[in-house]
N, C-alpha and C positions, 0 to 999 in steps of 0.2 A: 406659949406662943403660936399663931396661925398664919406661918408664911405662906403655902398652899392658897390659902382660904384667900387668903389677900392678893394671890397671885391670878387664883380664878375672877373674882371678884372684877380685879383690873381687867382684866382679859373680858369680861362682857361690856361691861362700861366701856371699851375701846372697842367693842367688836363694829364693825361696822361702817368705821372714818375712811375717807376715801387716800385719805395719807398716810404720816407716819403717824401710826399707834405709842403716844410719848404716856410717860407717869407723874401722876401729880406726886412729886419728890417731898414734900411739907406734908402730904395727909401718907406717906409712906413713915416719913420719919415720924409724926406724931403716933401713927397705929405700931411701931418696932421702935420703939422709943428704946430699948435697949441693947437693940443690934443696927444701931442706927447712927455712926460717929462723922465729923466735919469729914474727913474721906469719903465716906460712902453716899453725904448729899453732894459731895462735888463729882463722883462719878454719876449718882443719879442724871444730875444736869449734862454734865459730858454727853450722857447715854442719849439722853433728849436732843441735844443737840447735833450729834452724830446720825440719827436715823435724821430727826426734821431736812438736815440739810441733803440727804440723800434722797429727801420726797417720799421716801415710804421704809419700810421695817416695824419692827415691834421693840417696844425696848422689854427686854428679858428682866427680872428682878429674881439675881441666884439666888436659892434657898442656904445665908450660911452666914453668919455671926462672926464680924459684922457683914450687911447685908453688901450683896456686890450689883452688877447693874454693865447689861450689854444692849447692843444695837444691832438686832438679826436685819440684817440687809437683806433684800428680796433677792430671789432669783434672778438670774436675766437671762436663762436661757429655760426652754424648756425642755425638758427628758425624752429623750426616744419613746414611741407606744409601739 
């Protein structure tokens, strides 16, 4: 299994997008067949929807079996310097 390599490849493929950085759930399912079930596929699509609705953020692929997905929403405030 290569979950870290998959996550890095997805991050590089999505870099530079102006909006939400979504994941191709079907490609992840094909690559990680043993760790992707119907619930994981639904969670992937839900994370994509959440990030897209927020207009930004990145879908995170958590290294687990079955795979888990989450939307990292962008920061709304800047940290003090």
